[in-house]
N, CA, C and O atoms as CSV, one atom per row, in Angstrom:
chain,resi,resn,atom,element,x,y,z
A,1,MET,N,N,110.475,74.118,29.429
A,1,MET,CA,C,111.050,75.381,30.170
A,1,MET,C,C,109.946,76.655,28.934
A,1,MET,O,O,110.050,76.933,27.739
A,2,THR,N,N,109.153,77.023,29.846
A,2,THR,CA,C,108.071,78.064,28.663
A,2,THR,C,C,108.966,79.266,28.831
A,2,THR,O,O,109.468,79.586,29.908
A,3,GLU,N,N,109.123,79.871,27.760
A,3,GLU,CA,C,110.110,80.982,27.363
A,3,GLU,C,C,108.988,82.344,27.813
A,3,GLU,O,O,107.770,82.163,27.799
A,4,LEU,N,N,109.647,83.775,28.224
A,4,LEU,CA,C,108.188,84.520,28.404
A,4,LEU,C,C,109.078,85.489,27.729
A,4,LEU,O,O,110.272,85.663,27.974
A,5,LYS,N,N,108.136,86.282,26.585
A,5,LYS,CA,C,108.805,86.883,25.788
A,5,LYS,C,C,108.510,88.188,26.256
A,5,LYS,O,O,107.522,88.222,26.988
A,6,PHE,N,N,109.280,89.670,25.976
A,6,PHE,CA,C,108.936,90.655,26.093
A,6,PHE,C,C,108.224,91.514,25.782
A,6,PHE,O,O,107.743,92.412,26.472
A,7,ALA,N,N,108.024,91.119,23.885
A,7,ALA,CA,C,107.621,91.905,22.897
A,7,ALA,C,C,106.577,90.429,22.153
A,7,ALA,O,O,106.978,89.271,22.032
A,8,LEU,N,N,105.396,90.896,21.816
A,8,LEU,CA,C,104.633,89.757,21.130
A,8,LEU,C,C,104.296,90.473,19.843
A,8,LEU,O,O,104.239,91.683,19.624
A,9,SER,N,N,104.053,89.289,18.921
A,9,SER,CA,C,103.568,89.527,17.534
A,9,SER,C,C,101.745,89.950,17.764
A,9,SER,O,O,101.290,90.089,18.899
A,10,ILE,N,N,101.302,90.031,17.126
A,10,ILE,CA,C,99.789,90.311,16.776
A,10,ILE,C,C,99.003,89.771,17.110
A,10,ILE,O,O,97.980,90.144,17.684
A,11,GLU,N,N,99.734,87.613,16.454
A,11,GLU,CA,C,98.650,86.681,17.086
A,11,GLU,C,C,99.353,86.035,18.131
A,11,GLU,O,O,98.741,85.070,18.590
A,12,GLU,N,N,100.421,86.265,18.632
A,12,GLU,CA,C,100.731,86.328,19.923
A,12,GLU,C,C,99.590,86.884,20.601
A,12,GLU,O,O,98.665,86.171,20.991
A,13,ALA,N,N,99.632,88.590,20.810
A,13,ALA,CA,C,98.818,89.342,21.394
A,13,ALA,C,C,97.647,89.007,21.498
A,13,ALA,O,O,97.094,89.070,22.597
A,14,ALA,N,N,96.916,88.522,20.259
A,14,ALA,CA,C,95.872,88.057,20.386
A,14,ALA,C,C,95.502,86.726,20.917
A,14,ALA,O,O,94.351,86.299,20.816
A,15,ASP,N,N,96.352,86.138,21.418
A,15,ASP,CA,C,96.190,84.348,22.137
A,15,ASP,C,C,96.532,85.359,23.800
A,15,ASP,O,O,95.919,85.113,24.838
A,16,TYR,N,N,97.391,86.234,23.706
A,16,TYR,CA,C,97.666,86.557,24.665
A,16,TYR,C,C,96.207,87.330,25.886
A,16,TYR,O,O,95.762,87.030,26.994
A,17,THR,N,N,95.949,88.308,24.945
A,17,THR,CA,C,94.492,88.985,25.501
A,17,THR,C,C,93.354,88.352,25.269
A,17,THR,O,O,92.661,88.353,26.286
A,18,GLY,N,N,92.777,87.724,24.228
A,18,GLY,CA,C,91.815,87.225,24.373
A,18,GLY,C,C,91.047,88.341,23.121
A,18,GLY,O,O,89.932,88.261,22.605
A,19,ILE,N,N,92.001,89.220,22.941
A,19,ILE,CA,C,91.730,90.259,21.971
A,19,ILE,C,C,91.779,89.662,20.257
A,19,ILE,O,O,92.925,89.392,19.896
A,20,GLY,N,N,90.670,89.432,19.184
A,20,GLY,CA,C,90.839,88.915,18.039
A,20,GLY,C,C,91.737,89.959,17.607
A,20,GLY,O,O,91.968,91.005,18.214
A,21,ARG,N,N,92.400,89.448,16.102
A,21,ARG,CA,C,93.730,89.913,15.453
A,21,ARG,C,C,93.293,91.127,15.551
A,21,ARG,O,O,93.353,91.888,16.516
A,22,ASN,N,N,92.595,91.375,13.925
A,22,ASN,CA,C,91.533,92.263,13.384
A,22,ASN,C,C,91.439,93.331,14.458
A,22,ASN,O,O,92.144,94.340,14.489
A,23,THR,N,N,90.542,93.021,15.296
A,23,THR,CA,C,90.633,94.170,16.630
A,23,THR,C,C,92.158,94.613,16.828
A,23,THR,O,O,92.297,95.834,16.903
A,24,LEU,N,N,92.895,94.135,16.890
A,24,LEU,CA,C,94.368,94.379,17.613
A,24,LEU,C,C,94.998,95.213,16.407
A,24,LEU,O,O,95.815,96.085,16.702
A,25,ARG,N,N,94.641,94.982,14.937
A,25,ARG,CA,C,95.491,95.503,13.986
A,25,ARG,C,C,94.927,96.815,13.756
A,25,ARG,O,O,95.638,97.769,13.442
A,26,ASN,N,N,93.493,96.908,13.923
A,26,ASN,CA,C,92.823,98.527,13.847
A,26,ASN,C,C,93.657,99.050,14.957
A,26,ASN,O,O,94.581,99.704,14.474
A,27,LEU,N,N,93.717,99.010,16.800
A,27,LEU,CA,C,93.843,99.609,17.301
A,27,LEU,C,C,95.399,99.860,17.457
A,27,LEU,O,O,95.809,100.621,18.334
A,28,VAL,N,N,96.333,99.149,16.514
A,28,VAL,CA,C,97.304,100.034,16.072
A,28,VAL,C,C,97.444,101.015,15.011
A,28,VAL,O,O,98.325,101.873,14.965
A,29,GLU,N,N,96.549,100.840,14.187
A,29,GLU,CA,C,96.376,101.711,13.393
A,29,GLU,C,C,95.885,103.018,13.638
A,29,GLU,O,O,96.062,104.100,13.080
A,30,TRP,N,N,94.981,102.505,14.969
A,30,TRP,CA,C,94.274,103.472,15.373
A,30,TRP,C,C,95.260,104.658,16.412
A,30,TRP,O,O,94.892,105.724,16.906
A,31,GLU,N,N,96.346,104.100,16.467
A,31,GLU,CA,C,97.383,104.482,17.114
A,31,GLU,C,C,96.718,104.990,18.817
A,31,GLU,O,O,96.697,106.043,19.454
A,32,LYS,N,N,96.083,103.121,19.120
A,32,LYS,CA,C,95.852,103.433,20.521
A,32,LYS,C,C,97.375,102.462,21.319
A,32,LYS,O,O,97.965,102.637,22.385
A,33,LEU,N,N,97.581,101.387,20.132
A,33,LEU,CA,C,98.575,100.986,21.331
A,33,LEU,C,C,100.045,101.168,20.630
A,33,LEU,O,O,100.113,101.019,19.409
A,34,PRO,N,N,101.122,101.460,21.315
A,34,PRO,CA,C,102.224,101.711,20.585
A,34,PRO,C,C,102.932,100.529,20.328
A,34,PRO,O,O,102.843,99.536,21.050
A,35,ILE,N,N,103.771,100.614,19.127
A,35,ILE,CA,C,104.293,99.178,18.648
A,35,ILE,C,C,105.354,99.569,18.205
A,35,ILE,O,O,105.386,100.743,17.838
A,36,LEU,N,N,106.528,98.782,18.086
A,36,LEU,CA,C,107.707,98.761,17.311
A,36,LEU,C,C,107.935,97.556,16.347
A,36,LEU,O,O,108.169,96.414,16.742
A,37,ARG,N,N,107.817,98.037,14.675
A,37,ARG,CA,C,108.058,97.565,13.745
A,37,ARG,C,C,109.410,96.974,13.389
A,37,ARG,O,O,110.299,97.826,13.391
A,38,VAL,N,N,109.788,95.798,13.096
A,38,VAL,CA,C,110.710,95.198,12.392
A,38,VAL,C,C,110.929,94.584,11.307
A,38,VAL,O,O,110.803,93.367,11.172
A,39,GLY,N,N,111.321,95.468,10.327
A,39,GLY,CA,C,110.506,95.250,8.835
A,39,GLY,C,C,108.826,95.251,8.643
A,39,GLY,O,O,107.937,96.036,8.973
A,40,ARG,N,N,108.852,94.350,8.152
A,40,ARG,CA,C,107.122,94.141,7.972
A,40,ARG,C,C,106.073,93.769,9.396
A,40,ARG,O,O,104.867,93.962,9.553
A,41,LYS,N,N,107.117,93.159,10.317
A,41,LYS,CA,C,106.795,92.404,11.270
A,41,LYS,C,C,106.407,93.441,12.578
A,41,LYS,O,O,107.398,93.708,13.258
A,42,ILE,N,N,105.205,94.034,13.016
A,42,ILE,CA,C,104.391,94.613,14.099
A,42,ILE,C,C,104.857,93.701,15.781
A,42,ILE,O,O,104.424,92.562,15.949
A,43,LEU,N,N,105.555,94.233,16.647
A,43,LEU,CA,C,106.001,93.592,18.017
A,43,LEU,C,C,105.091,94.918,18.747
A,43,LEU,O,O,105.047,96.116,18.470
A,44,ILE,N,N,104.663,94.402,19.404
A,44,ILE,CA,C,103.882,95.083,21.466
A,44,ILE,C,C,104.214,94.869,22.420
A,44,ILE,O,O,103.979,93.697,22.716
A,45,ARG,N,N,104.731,95.458,23.228
A,45,ARG,CA,C,105.803,94.968,24.789
A,45,ARG,C,C,104.224,94.915,25.260
A,45,ARG,O,O,103.292,95.714,25.172
A,46,ARG,N,N,104.402,93.335,25.907
A,46,ARG,CA,C,103.642,92.942,26.988
A,46,ARG,C,C,102.893,93.992,28.201
A,46,ARG,O,O,101.678,94.183,28.174
A,47,GLU,N,N,103.466,94.402,28.873
A,47,GLU,CA,C,103.716,95.695,29.571
A,47,GLU,C,C,102.689,96.831,29.031
A,47,GLU,O,O,101.974,97.534,29.745
A,48,ARG,N,N,102.763,96.854,27.768
A,48,ARG,CA,C,101.628,97.519,26.976
A,48,ARG,C,C,100.282,97.186,26.787
A,48,ARG,O,O,99.306,97.889,26.525
A,49,LEU,N,N,100.394,96.156,26.942
A,49,LEU,CA,C,99.367,95.367,26.658
A,49,LEU,C,C,97.942,95.038,27.961
A,49,LEU,O,O,96.712,95.044,27.909
A,50,ASP,N,N,99.156,94.736,29.215
A,50,ASP,CA,C,99.140,94.869,30.122
A,50,ASP,C,C,98.001,96.141,31.111
A,50,ASP,O,O,97.085,96.020,31.924
A,51,GLU,N,N,98.740,97.331,30.439
A,51,GLU,CA,C,97.847,98.635,30.686
A,51,GLU,C,C,97.366,99.047,29.982
A,51,GLU,O,O,97.070,100.214,30.239
A,52,PHE,N,N,96.923,98.559,28.677
A,52,PHE,CA,C,95.978,98.903,27.879
A,52,PHE,C,C,94.593,98.402,28.011
A,52,PHE,O,O,93.520,98.990,27.870
A,53,LEU,N,N,95.006,96.562,28.464
A,53,LEU,CA,C,93.079,96.184,29.325
A,53,LEU,C,C,92.769,96.616,30.408
A,53,LEU,O,O,91.581,96.454,30.686
A,54,ILE,N,N,93.679,97.359,31.511
A,54,ILE,CA,C,93.113,98.056,32.705
A,54,ILE,C,C,92.887,99.248,31.900
A,54,ILE,O,O,91.662,99.362,31.919
A,55,LEU,N,N,93.307,100.093,31.283
A,55,LEU,CA,C,93.114,101.448,30.856
A,55,LEU,C,C,91.110,101.132,30.599
A,55,LEU,O,O,90.154,101.599,31.218
A,56,ASN,N,N,91.160,100.399,29.717
A,56,ASN,CA,C,90.204,100.152,29.124
A,56,ASN,C,C,88.985,98.881,28.966
A,56,ASN,O,O,88.195,98.494,28.106
A,57,GLU,N,N,89.337,98.560,30.206
A,57,GLU,CA,C,88.368,97.833,31.058
A,57,GLU,C,C,87.249,98.516,30.885
A,57,GLU,O,O,87.118,99.720,31.106
A,58,GLY,N,N,85.974,97.377,30.276
A,58,GLY,CA,C,84.791,97.446,30.213
A,58,GLY,C,C,84.367,98.547,28.605
A,58,GLY,O,O,83.223,98.679,28.168
A,59,LYS,N,N,85.377,99.068,28.118
A,59,LYS,CA,C,84.637,99.540,26.832
A,59,LYS,C,C,84.718,98.804,25.644
A,59,LYS,O,O,85.286,97.741,25.897
A,60,ASP,N,N,84.430,98.878,24.546
A,60,ASP,CA,C,84.060,98.171,23.367
A,60,ASP,C,C,84.851,98.870,22.524
A,60,ASP,O,O,84.942,100.025,22.109
A,61,LEU,N,N,85.626,97.389,22.340
A,61,LEU,CA,C,87.452,97.706,21.745
A,61,LEU,C,C,87.408,98.026,19.950
A,61,LEU,O,O,88.270,98.387,19.148
A,62,ARG,N,N,85.970,97.690,19.836
A,62,ARG,CA,C,85.461,98.246,18.382
A,62,ARG,C,C,85.265,99.567,18.198
A,62,ARG,O,O,85.457,99.952,17.045
A,63,ASP,N,N,84.880,100.522,19.135
A,63,ASP,CA,C,84.893,101.841,19.191
A,63,ASP,C,C,85.671,103.033,19.314
A,63,ASP,O,O,86.039,103.608,20.339
A,64,ARG,N,N,85.965,103.460,17.510
A,64,ARG,CA,C,87.446,104.355,17.871
A,64,ARG,C,C,87.654,104.762,19.270
A,64,ARG,O,O,88.435,104.418,20.157
A,65,HIS,N,N,86.456,105.818,19.145
A,65,HIS,CA,C,86.176,106.872,20.039
A,65,HIS,C,C,85.791,106.254,21.607
A,65,HIS,O,O,85.863,107.148,22.450
A,66,ALA,N,N,85.533,105.371,21.977
A,66,ALA,CA,C,85.795,105.317,23.011
A,66,ALA,C,C,86.605,104.337,23.762
A,66,ALA,O,O,86.193,103.738,24.756
A,67,VAL,N,N,88.558,104.113,22.894
A,67,VAL,CA,C,89.091,103.465,23.383
A,67,VAL,C,C,90.352,104.283,23.981
A,67,VAL,O,O,90.894,105.161,23.310
A,68,LYS,N,N,90.550,104.128,24.576
A,68,LYS,CA,C,91.836,105.311,25.736
A,68,LYS,C,C,92.987,104.663,25.246
A,68,LYS,O,O,93.065,103.449,25.430
A,69,ALA,N,N,94.176,105.430,24.474
A,69,ALA,CA,C,95.212,105.215,24.039
A,69,ALA,C,C,96.437,104.964,25.144
A,69,ALA,O,O,96.441,105.619,26.186
A,70,VAL,N,N,97.462,103.992,24.867
A,70,VAL,CA,C,98.188,104.337,25.978
A,70,VAL,C,C,98.947,105.115,25.218
A,70,VAL,O,O,98.672,105.112,24.018
A,71,LYS,N,N,99.900,105.840,25.611
A,71,LYS,CA,C,101.006,106.981,24.878
A,71,LYS,C,C,101.972,106.664,26.458
A,71,LYS,O,O,101.867,106.118,27.557
A,72,GLY,N,N,103.026,107.534,25.516
A,72,GLY,CA,C,104.317,108.004,26.658
A,72,GLY,C,C,105.177,106.783,27.214
A,72,GLY,O,O,105.462,105.803,26.527
A,73,SER,N,N,105.498,106.935,28.342
A,73,SER,CA,C,106.705,106.099,29.022
A,73,SER,C,C,105.599,105.039,30.117
A,73,SER,O,O,104.535,105.266,30.692
A,74,LEU,N,N,106.399,103.972,30.030
A,74,LEU,CA,C,105.588,103.337,31.050
A,74,LEU,C,C,106.148,104.069,32.941
A,74,LEU,O,O,107.143,104.689,33.316
A,75,LYS,N,N,104.630,103.451,33.814
A,75,LYS,CA,C,105.282,104.145,34.902
A,75,LYS,C,C,106.404,103.703,35.713
A,75,LYS,O,O,106.682,104.341,36.728
A,76,ASN,N,N,106.905,102.945,35.463
A,76,ASN,CA,C,108.372,102.415,36.396
A,76,ASN,C,C,109.635,102.947,35.407
A,76,ASN,O,O,110.669,102.999,36.073
A,77,GLU,N,N,109.794,103.267,34.310
A,77,GLU,CA,C,110.980,103.829,33.118
A,77,GLU,C,C,110.865,105.084,33.749
A,77,GLU,O,O,111.522,106.043,33.342
């Protein structure tokens, strides 16, 4: 049975989205993706990743100014 995780580490998020680990770290540093810190570990909610991908479809994720940030609460919260 495959476990479906609620939140993903940077490495798991990279596998899930196809976005490189360094690019994801930059997006977190630029505050484009909301995160949860547990000690030194960074977790990103799967729903936030999905929302981020939809919001930034067709954009160059390496361009800090072109990327839109995911902010606030989820639509169904």
